[in-house]
DODRENKOL-16674 format. One record per residue (C-alpha): x, y, z; residue number from 1; residue in three letters. Coordinates in steps of 0.1 Angstrom, whole numbers, plus 2048, in hexadecimal, padded with zeros to 3 digits. Layout:
N
R    x    y    z  num  residu
R    X    Y    Z  NUM     ALA
...
***
This chain:
542
R    x    y    z  num  residu
R  A0B  A47  860    1     MET
R  A09  A22  859    2     MET
R  9FD  A1C  87D    3     LYS
R  9E1  A34  878    4     LYS
R  9D6  A24  858    5     THR
R  9D6  A02  869    6     ALA
R  9C1  A0E  885    7     TRP
R  9A8  A1E  86C    8     PHE
R  9A4  9FE  859    9     VAL
R  99D  9EB  879   10     LEU
R  983  A04  884   11     LEU
R  972  A03  863   12     VAL
R  971  9DD  863   13     THR
R  962  9DC  886   14     LEU
R  947  9F5  87C   15     LEU
R  93F  9E0  85D   16     LEU
R  93C  9C0  872   17     GLY
R  925  9D0  88C   18     VAL
R  912  9EC  87B   19     VAL
R  90E  9DC  859   20     THR
R  8F4  9C2  863   21     PRO
R  8DE  9DB  873   22     ARG
R  8E2  9F2  855   23     GLY
R  8D7  9D7  83E   24     LEU
R  8B7  9CE  853   25     LEU
R  8AF  9F3  856   26     ALA
R  8B0  9F8  831   27     ARG
R  89D  9D9  82B   28     ALA
R  87D  9E6  83E   29     LEU
R  873  A0A  83E   30     ASP
R  85D  A1D  857   31     ASN
R  83C  A15  845   32     LYS
R  846  9EF  847   33     ASP
R  84D  9F3  86C   34     ARG
R  82A  A03  871   35     GLN
R  81B  9E4  861   36     LYS
R  830  9CE  877   37     ILE
R  825  9E0  896   38     ARG
R  800  9DD  88B   39     CYS
R  804  9B8  886   40     ALA
R  815  9B5  8A8   41     MET
R  7F7  9C5  8B8   42     PHE
R  7DF  9AD  8A7   43     LYS
R  7F3  98E  8B2   44     MET
R  7F7  99C  8D6   45     GLU
R  7D0  9A1  8D7   46     VAL
R  7CA  97D  8C9   47     LEU
R  7E3  96F  8E2   48     GLY
R  7D2  980  8FE   49     ASN
R  7B0  975  8F4   50     TYR
R  7BC  950  8F7   51     PHE
R  7CE  957  919   52     ASN
R  7B7  946  932   53     VAL
R  7C9  956  94F   54     ASN
R  7BE  979  943   55     ARG
R  79B  984  94D   56     PRO
R  783  98F  933   57     ASP
R  783  9B3  940   58     SER
R  7A7  9B6  937   59     GLN
R  7A2  9AB  913   60     LYS
R  796  9CC  905   61     GLU
R  7AF  9DE  8F0   62     PHE
R  7B2  9FD  8D8   63     GLU
R  7C1  9FE  8B6   64     TYR
R  7E4  A10  8B6   65     PRO
R  7ED  A2B  89E   66     ALA
R  803  A12  88B   67     ALA
R  7E3  A03  87D   68     CYS
R  7D9  A23  86B   69     GLY
R  7C7  A43  874   70     GLU
R  7A4  A34  86C   71     SER
R  7A8  A19  887   72     LEU
R  7BE  A2B  8A0   73     ALA
R  7AC  A2C  8C1   74     GLY
R  790  A16  8B8   75     LYS
R  788  9FA  8D0   76     LYS
R  78D  9D6  8C8   77     VAL
R  772  9C1  8D8   78     THR
R  773  99C  8DD   79     MET
R  75A  987  8C7   80     PRO
R  73B  97D  8DB   81     LYS
R  73F  959  8D2   82     TRP
R  763  956  8E0   83     PHE
R  75F  954  906   84     PRO
R  74B  934  904   85     GLU
R  763  925  8EA   86     GLU
R  781  92E  8FF   87     LEU
R  773  91C  91D   88     LYS
R  76D  8FC  906   89     ARG
R  791  8FE  8F8   90     MET
R  7A0  902  91B   91     ASP
R  78E  8E1  925   92     SER
R  79E  8CF  908   93     VAL
R  7BF  8C2  913   94     LYS
R  7D7  8BC  8F7   95     VAL
R  7FA  8B2  902   96     VAL
R  80E  8AE  921   97     TYR
R  831  8BE  922   98     ILE
R  849  8B6  93E   99     GLU
R  84F  8D4  954  100     GLY
R  831  8E7  946  101     GLU
R  815  8CF  94C  102     GLY
R  7F6  8C7  935  103     THR
R  7F0  8E2  91B  104     LEU
R  7CD  8E9  90F  105     SER
R  7C1  8F3  8EC  106     GLU
R  7BE  918  8F7  107     ALA
R  7E3  918  905  108     THR
R  7EF  90B  8E3  109     LEU
R  7DD  926  8D0  110     TRP
R  7EB  940  8E9  111     TYR
R  80E  934  8E3  112     ARG
R  80A  932  8BE  113     THR
R  7FF  957  8BB  114     PHE
R  81A  961  8D4  115     SER
R  833  950  8BC  116     ASN
R  828  966  8A0  117     VAL
R  828  984  8B7  118     TYR
R  84D  97D  8C1  119     SER
R  857  978  89D  120     PHE
R  849  99B  895  121     LEU
R  857  9AB  8B3  122     ALA
R  87A  99D  8AB  123     ARG
R  877  9AB  888  124     ALA
R  86C  9CD  896  125     ASN
R  889  9CD  8AF  126     ASP
R  8A3  9C6  894  127     SER
R  899  9E8  885  128     LEU
R  8A0  9FC  8A4  129     ASP
R  8BF  A10  89F  130     ARG
R  8C3  A13  8C5  131     SER
R  8C7  9EF  8C9  132     LYS
R  8E5  9DA  8BE  133     PRO
R  8DF  9BF  8A5  134     VAL
R  8F3  99F  8A0  135     VAL
R  8E8  98A  883  136     LEU
R  8F1  968  894  137     GLU
R  8DC  970  8B2  138     GLN
R  8BF  97E  89D  139     LEU
R  8BF  95E  886  140     SER
R  8C0  949  8A5  141     ARG
R  8A2  95A  8B5  142     GLY
R  88E  955  894  143     TYR
R  897  930  895  144     VAL
R  88B  92C  8B8  145     GLY
R  86B  93E  8AD  146     ASN
R  865  926  892  147     ARG
R  86D  906  8A6  148     ILE
R  853  910  8C0  149     SER
R  83A  91A  8A7  150     PHE
R  83D  8F9  893  151     VAL
R  838  8E5  8B4  152     ALA
R  819  8F8  8BE  153     ASN
R  80C  8F5  89A  154     LEU
R  811  8CF  897  155     ASP
R  7FE  8CB  8B9  156     ARG
R  7E1  8DF  8AC  157     LEU
R  7DF  8CB  88C  158     ASN
R  7DB  8A9  89C  159     LYS
R  7BB  897  8A6  160     GLU
R  7B4  88D  8C9  161     LEU
R  7A3  86C  8D3  162     VAL
R  78D  86D  8F2  163     ARG
R  77D  84B  8F7  164     GLY
R  76A  845  8D8  165     ARG
R  768  86A  8CE  166     GLU
R  782  87A  8B6  167     VAL
R  788  89F  8BE  168     ILE
R  796  8B3  8A0  169     SER
R  7A6  8D4  8AB  170     LEU
R  7A0  8E1  889  171     LYS
R  77B  8E4  890  172     ASP
R  780  8FD  8AC  173     SER
R  773  921  8AC  174     MET
R  755  916  897  175     GLU
R  76C  90A  87B  176     GLY
R  782  92A  87A  177     ARG
R  7A0  915  887  178     ALA
R  7A2  904  864  179     ARG
R  7A9  926  853  180     ALA
R  7C1  930  870  181     LEU
R  7D5  911  86D  182     LEU
R  7D9  913  848  183     ALA
R  7E4  937  84A  184     THR
R  7FD  92C  866  185     MET
R  80B  911  84F  186     GLU
R  815  92E  837  187     VAL
R  823  942  853  188     ILE
R  83A  924  85C  189     ASN
R  847  924  839  190     ARG
R  84E  94A  83B  191     GLU
R  860  945  85D  192     PHE
R  877  92D  84B  193     TYR
R  87C  947  82F  194     SER
R  886  961  849  195     THR
R  8A0  94B  857  196     ILE
R  8AC  940  834  197     GLU
R  8B1  965  82A  198     SER
R  8CF  968  843  199     PHE
R  8E2  950  82E  200     THR
R  8DA  960  80D  201     SER
R  8F3  973  7F9  202     PRO
R  8F8  997  804  203     ALA
R  8E7  9A6  7E6  204     ALA
R  8C7  992  7EC  205     GLN
R  8C7  992  813  206     LYS
R  8B4  9B3  817  207     GLU
R  898  9AA  7FE  208     ASN
R  893  986  80B  209     LYS
R  893  992  82E  210     TYR
R  879  9AE  827  211     ARG
R  863  997  812  212     GLN
R  861  97A  82C  213     SER
R  85C  993  849  214     VAL
R  840  9A6  838  215     MET
R  82F  985  82C  216     ALA
R  82D  97C  850  217     VAL
R  81D  99E  858  218     VAL
R  803  998  83C  219     THR
R  7FB  976  849  220     LEU
R  7F8  983  86D  221     ALA
R  7DD  99C  860  222     ASN
R  7CD  97E  84E  223     GLN
R  7CC  96A  86F  224     LEU
R  7BB  989  880  225     TRP
R  7A0  98A  863  226     SER
R  79A  965  864  227     GLU
R  795  966  88A  228     PHE
R  77C  981  888  229     ARG
R  76A  975  869  230     SER
R  74A  961  866  231     SER
R  74C  93B  86F  232     PRO
R  752  920  856  233     ILE
R  731  90C  851  234     PRO
R  736  8EC  862  235     MET
R  712  8DE  863  236     ASP
R  70C  8C1  84D  237     PRO
R  6F9  8C7  82C  238     PRO
R  6D3  8C3  82B  239     ASP
R  6CB  89E  826  240     PRO
R  6AE  8A8  80E  241     LYS
R  6C9  8B4  7F5  242     THR
R  6D5  88F  7F0  243     PHE
R  6B3  87F  7F6  244     LEU
R  6A9  866  7DA  245     VAL
R  684  862  7D5  246     THR
R  672  841  7D4  247     GLU
R  668  847  7AF  248     GLY
R  68D  84F  7A6  249     GLU
R  699  82F  7B7  250     ARG
R  67F  81A  7A6  251     LEU
R  687  82B  783  252     PHE
R  6AC  823  789  253     ASN
R  6A4  7FF  792  254     ALA
R  68E  7FC  774  255     LEU
R  6AB  808  75D  256     LEU
R  6C2  7EE  76E  257     LEU
R  6AA  7D2  767  258     VAL
R  6A4  7DC  744  259     ILE
R  6C9  7E0  73C  260     GLY
R  6D0  7BE  74C  261     SER
R  6B5  7AD  737  262     LEU
R  6C3  7BD  717  263     LEU
R  6E5  7B1  721  264     VAL
R  6D7  78E  727  265     ALA
R  6C4  78E  705  266     TYR
R  6E5  799  6F4  267     ALA
R  6F6  77C  703  268     VAL
R  6DB  765  6FA  269     TYR
R  6DD  770  6D5  270     LEU
R  703  76C  6D6  271     LEU
R  700  749  6E3  272     LEU
R  6E5  740  6CC  273     GLU
R  6FA  74C  6AF  274     ASN
R  717  738  6BB  275     LYS
R  702  71A  6C3  276     LYS
R  713  700  6AE  277     GLU
R  736  70D  6B9  278     PHE
R  72C  70B  6DE  279     ILE
R  71D  6E8  6DA  280     LEU
R  73E  6DD  6C9  281     GLU
R  752  6EC  6E5  282     LYS
R  73B  6DC  700  283     TRP
R  740  6BA  6F0  284     ASP
R  765  6BF  6EF  285     ASP
R  765  6CA  714  286     TYR
R  751  6AA  71D  287     ARG
R  76A  695  70B  288     ALA
R  787  6A7  71C  289     LYS
R  775  6A3  73E  290     SER
R  774  67D  739  291     VAL
R  799  67C  72F  292     ALA
R  7A2  693  74D  293     TRP
R  78E  67C  764  294     ALA
R  7A0  65E  757  295     GLU
R  7C2  670  75B  296     ASP
R  7BA  677  77F  297     PHE
R  7B1  654  786  298     ASN
R  7D1  648  776  299     ARG
R  7E2  65E  790  300     GLN
R  7CF  64B  7AB  301     PHE
R  7BA  66A  7B2  302     LEU
R  794  66B  7B1  303     THR
R  78C  68F  7A7  304     ILE
R  76C  69C  798  305     ASP
R  779  6B4  77C  306     VAL
R  758  6C8  77E  307     ARG
R  762  6D4  7A1  308     TYR
R  782  6E2  792  309     ILE
R  770  6F3  774  310     VAL
R  751  700  785  311     PHE
R  765  709  7A5  312     GLY
R  77B  720  78F  313     THR
R  75E  72F  77D  314     VAL
R  74E  735  7A0  315     GLY
R  76E  747  7AD  316     VAL
R  76E  75E  78E  317     PHE
R  748  764  792  318     ALA
R  74B  76C  7B7  319     LEU
R  767  785  7AF  320     PHE
R  753  794  792  321     GLY
R  735  797  7A9  322     LEU
R  749  7AB  7C1  323     LEU
R  757  7C2  7A6  324     MET
R  734  7C5  797  325     GLY
R  725  7D0  7B8  326     ILE
R  741  7E8  7BD  327     SER
R  73D  7F8  79B  328     SER
R  717  7F8  79C  329     GLY
R  6FD  7FC  781  330     GLY
R  6FE  7ED  760  331     PHE
R  723  7EE  75E  332     GLY
R  724  7D7  77C  333     GLY
R  70F  7BD  769  334     VAL
R  727  7BF  74C  335     PHE
R  746  7BB  763  336     VAL
R  735  79C  773  337     PHE
R  72E  78B  752  338     LEU
R  751  794  746  339     LEU
R  761  782  764  340     PHE
R  74A  764  760  341     VAL
R  754  761  73C  342     ALA
R  779  764  745  343     LEU
R  774  748  760  344     GLY
R  764  731  747  345     ALA
R  784  736  730  346     VAL
R  79C  732  74D  347     VAL
R  789  713  75B  348     SER
R  78E  6FD  73D  349     VAL
R  7B4  702  741  350     ARG
R  7B6  6FA  766  351     ILE
R  7B2  6D5  765  352     PRO
R  7D1  6CE  74E  353     PRO
R  7E5  6E4  763  354     ILE
R  7DB  6D3  783  355     VAL
R  7E1  6B1  774  356     LEU
R  803  6BB  768  357     ASP
R  80C  6C7  78B  358     LYS
R  800  6A6  79A  359     LEU
R  813  691  780  360     LYS
R  833  6A4  787  361     LYS
R  82F  6A1  7AD  362     SER
R  827  67B  7AA  363     ARG
R  845  677  793  364     GLY
R  85D  688  7AC  365     ARG
R  84F  670  7C8  366     LYS
R  855  651  7B3  367     ILE
R  878  65D  7A8  368     ASN
R  880  65E  7CE  369     ALA
R  875  63A  7D1  370     GLN
R  883  62E  7B0  371     LEU
R  8A6  626  7BC  372     MET
R  89B  60F  7D9  373     ASP
R  882  5FE  7C1  374     SER
R  89D  5F6  7A8  375     LEU
R  8B4  5E9  7C3  376     ILE
R  896  5D2  7CE  377     LEU
R  891  5C8  7AA  378     LEU
R  8B6  5C0  7A6  379     SER
R  8B7  5AB  7C6  380     ASN
R  898  597  7BC  381     SER
R  8A7  590  79A  382     LEU
R  8C7  584  7AA  383     ARG
R  8B2  56D  7C2  384     SER
R  8A3  55C  7A4  385     GLY
R  881  56E  79F  386     MET
R  876  57A  77E  387     ASP
R  86E  59F  776  388     ILE
R  847  59A  77D  389     VAL
R  84F  58C  7A0  390     GLN
R  867  5A9  7A6  391     GLY
R  84B  5C2  79E  392     PHE
R  835  5B0  7B7  393     GLU
R  84F  5B2  7D0  394     LEU
R  852  5D8  7CC  395     VAL
R  82C  5DC  7CD  396     ALA
R  82D  5C9  7EE  397     HIS
R  84B  5D8  800  398     ASP
R  84C  5FD  7F4  399     MET
R  836  61A  7FD  400     GLN
R  81E  62C  7E7  401     PRO
R  81F  63B  7CC  402     PRO
R  838  623  7BC  403     ILE
R  827  605  7CD  404     ALA
R  806  610  7BE  405     ASP
R  815  613  79C  406     GLU
R  828  5F2  79B  407     PHE
R  809  5E1  7AB  408     GLY
R  7F3  5EF  78F  409     LEU
R  80C  5E0  774  410     VAL
R  809  5BE  785  411     ILE
R  7E3  5C1  785  412     LYS
R  7E1  5CA  761  413     ASN
R  7F9  5AD  759  414     TYR
R  7E4  594  76C  415     ARG
R  7C5  5A0  759  416     LEU
R  7D5  597  738  417     GLY
R  7E7  5B6  72E  418     THR
R  80A  5AD  720  419     PRO
R  825  5B7  739  420     PHE
R  835  5CF  720  421     GLU
R  813  5E1  71A  422     LYS
R  80F  5E4  741  423     ALA
R  832  5F4  743  424     LEU
R  828  60C  728  425     GLU
R  809  616  73A  426     GLY
R  820  61D  758  427     LEU
R  836  633  743  428     ASP
R  818  647  737  429     ASP
R  80B  64C  75B  430     ARG
R  82A  656  76C  431     VAL
R  840  675  761  432     GLU
R  862  667  76A  433     SER
R  87F  666  753  434     ARG
R  892  64B  767  435     MET
R  874  634  76A  436     LEU
R  870  639  745  437     SER
R  894  62D  73F  438     TYR
R  88D  60F  757  439     THR
R  86D  605  744  440     ILE
R  87F  607  722  441     LYS
R  89C  5F2  72F  442     ALA
R  884  5D7  73B  443     ILE
R  870  5D7  71B  444     ILE
R  890  5D5  706  445     ILE
R  89E  5B8  71C  446     GLN
R  87D  5A4  718  447     ARG
R  880  5A7  6F2  448     GLN
R  8A5  5A2  6EC  449     VAL
R  8B2  596  70D  450     GLY
R  8CE  5A4  724  451     GLY
R  8D7  5A5  749  452     ASN
R  8BE  5BB  75C  453     LEU
R  8D2  5B9  77C  454     THR
R  8EF  5CC  76C  455     VAL
R  8D6  5E5  75B  456     ILE
R  8C5  5EB  77D  457     PHE
R  8E7  5F1  78D  458     SER
R  8F1  60B  774  459     ARG
R  8D0  61C  777  460     LEU
R  8D3  61D  79C  461     VAL
R  8F5  62E  798  462     GLU
R  8E7  646  77F  463     ASN
R  8C9  64E  797  464     ILE
R  8E2  653  7B3  465     ARG
R  8F8  66B  79F  466     GLU
R  8D9  67E  791  467     GLU
R  8CC  682  7B5  468     SER
R  8EC  692  7C0  469     LYS
R  8EB  6A9  7A2  470     LEU
R  8C7  6B2  7AA  471     GLU
R  8CF  6B9  7CD  472     GLU
R  8EC  6D0  7C3  473     LYS
R  8D4  6E2  7AB  474     LEU
R  8BA  6E6  7C6  475     ASP
R  8D4  6F6  7DC  476     ALA
R  8DF  70D  7C0  477     MET
R  8BC  717  7B6  478     THR
R  8AE  71B  7DA  479     ALA
R  8B2  740  7D8  480     GLN
R  89B  743  7BB  481     GLN
R  881  72C  7CC  482     LYS
R  881  742  7EB  483     ILE
R  87F  760  7D6  484     GLN
R  860  752  7C6  485     ALA
R  851  74C  7E8  486     MET
R  859  76E  7F4  487     VAL
R  849  77E  7D5  488     VAL
R  829  76A  7DB  489     GLY
R  828  76E  801  490     ILE
R  835  792  809  491     MET
R  819  7A5  7F7  492     PRO
R  7FF  791  80A  493     VAL
R  812  798  82A  494     ILE
R  814  7BD  823  495     MET
R  7EF  7BD  81A  496     LEU
R  7E6  7AD  83C  497     GLY
R  7FC  7C7  84E  498     VAL
R  7EB  7E3  83D  499     MET
R  7CA  7D5  845  500     PHE
R  7D5  7D3  869  501     MET
R  7DF  7F7  86C  502     PHE
R  7C7  808  854  503     ARG
R  7A8  7F2  850  504     PRO
R  790  80C  848  505     ASP
R  7A4  81A  82C  506     GLU
R  7AD  7F8  81D  507     MET
R  789  7EB  81E  508     ILE
R  77D  80B  80F  509     ALA
R  796  808  7F2  510     PHE
R  794  7E3  7EA  511     TYR
R  76E  7E3  7E9  512     THR
R  76F  7FB  7CD  513     THR
R  771  7F2  7A8  514     LEU
R  794  801  7A4  515     VAL
R  79F  7EF  7C4  516     GLY
R  793  7CE  7B8  517     LEU
R  7A4  7D3  797  518     ILE
R  7C5  7DB  7A8  519     VAL
R  7C1  7BC  7BF  520     LEU
R  7B9  7A5  7A2  521     PHE
R  7D6  7B5  78D  522     GLY
R  7F0  7B0  7AA  523     CYS
R  7E4  78C  7AD  524     PHE
R  7EB  785  789  525     CYS
R  80E  797  78A  526     TRP
R  817  784  7A9  527     ILE
R  80F  762  799  528     MET
R  822  76C  779  529     ILE
R  840  778  78F  530     GLY
R  841  756  7A2  531     MET
R  83F  742  782  532     MET
R  85A  756  771  533     LEU
R  872  753  790  534     ILE
R  86B  72E  791  535     GLN
R  873  728  76C  536     LYS
R  894  73B  771  537     LEU
R  89C  723  78D  538     GLY
R  893  703  778  539     GLU
R  8B0  6EF  76B  540     VAL
R  8A9  6CF  759  541     LYS
R  8C1  6B2  75F  542     VAL
***
């Protein structure tokens, strides 16, 4: 009895493993659904045969089967009149070369794509045939193969071909119908994936998901049929007269622009007239500052016309504002241009002190590098019996600029009647160097109260040597921050250049618009801020 029970359980298990999958699929789709599948199969078969260039036109006549309904059963399906010539053109367009298959034309790709849809529907129809065994793993693998081939053909149909200077878009085939067909096929591709996904769904959801995905493909296959036989999508360009601007309209727009510009200019004039005293006061202040800046530059042994810096800055802002104004156009462009000119005027007044400060710091670093050798030379001259003035003359003669220029200027001022202490104070004002300032104060104190300058210079040399070692160590420790600042400034420019190399048309089209210029200006400002912040983080004062 136990043996019979065991054999019965084993037999039931085998029946569940083999029969249950087919039973599930059979319950998922009823006979009405199968008729819809067969009708969709017929339509995909007809479309595939239409695109089969090896099949003569005389064999491309078909009749609707009974599965498509009693109203259509037996009716002939005629090939559209526009299609034969279009098929010849598509057969001449070679799209891709596949090893072992040769070069495939556009017509062959369409033929294969419709065949993929037909194979999918045929596989779904066969899965419901009770006389054929069904194994879920094989069925799922077949659907996966269908989708892989379908996606490959779809990608090839979606790309553009370059033939010399001509760009051929396969989406424009069939008088524009290809665009609608490809859009529907993209949706079919997603339903192919849903069908494959249904096999891994829970048992309670498997039937419903399988039916929904298969019937969705059936509906979309009918949509392909309708789109192929529908009227073409209008591909002709619009009538130029629609966008034609008459000469009168152009003159009226120009007149409005001129009137608006004059009103803006008059408003600016009234504003300036109202602030006349304030502007004149600022102008006098600017002239006084210009004289002081010019003198400061001369004290750095540089002959620079401050007007070039000021008006050059205004000119750069004006040029950028002009580009943005042209991009925005109309009255708004005039306003943008004036805004940038005003911004350039504000910024230009602050540029000379910044440039002067940078020059003083750079000159101070160069003098610091020469100061130790100069002090050794001064110390040796004092030991040999010379006085401090003669030592300065020796440094001005034997050392290289810029320290030779500075010491030589002290000697010239002294010979012209300036007290030596005052000439040294002038040197302290001109050069931004802490160690040179200590040296000058030590000389002035020694000349007032006495002392051994040789010992003082020796100690200063030791301090400078130790400070130089410390600065070198700090430079090594802060090298990462300096490199980061350089990368922050250089990488965006490099990336912008690379993008211009690969996509010049898109980049030029974007950066010649108002938004693109604003983005470019904003990025430049933020890059400068980032570089300054990183440099400040790496600065350590000794």
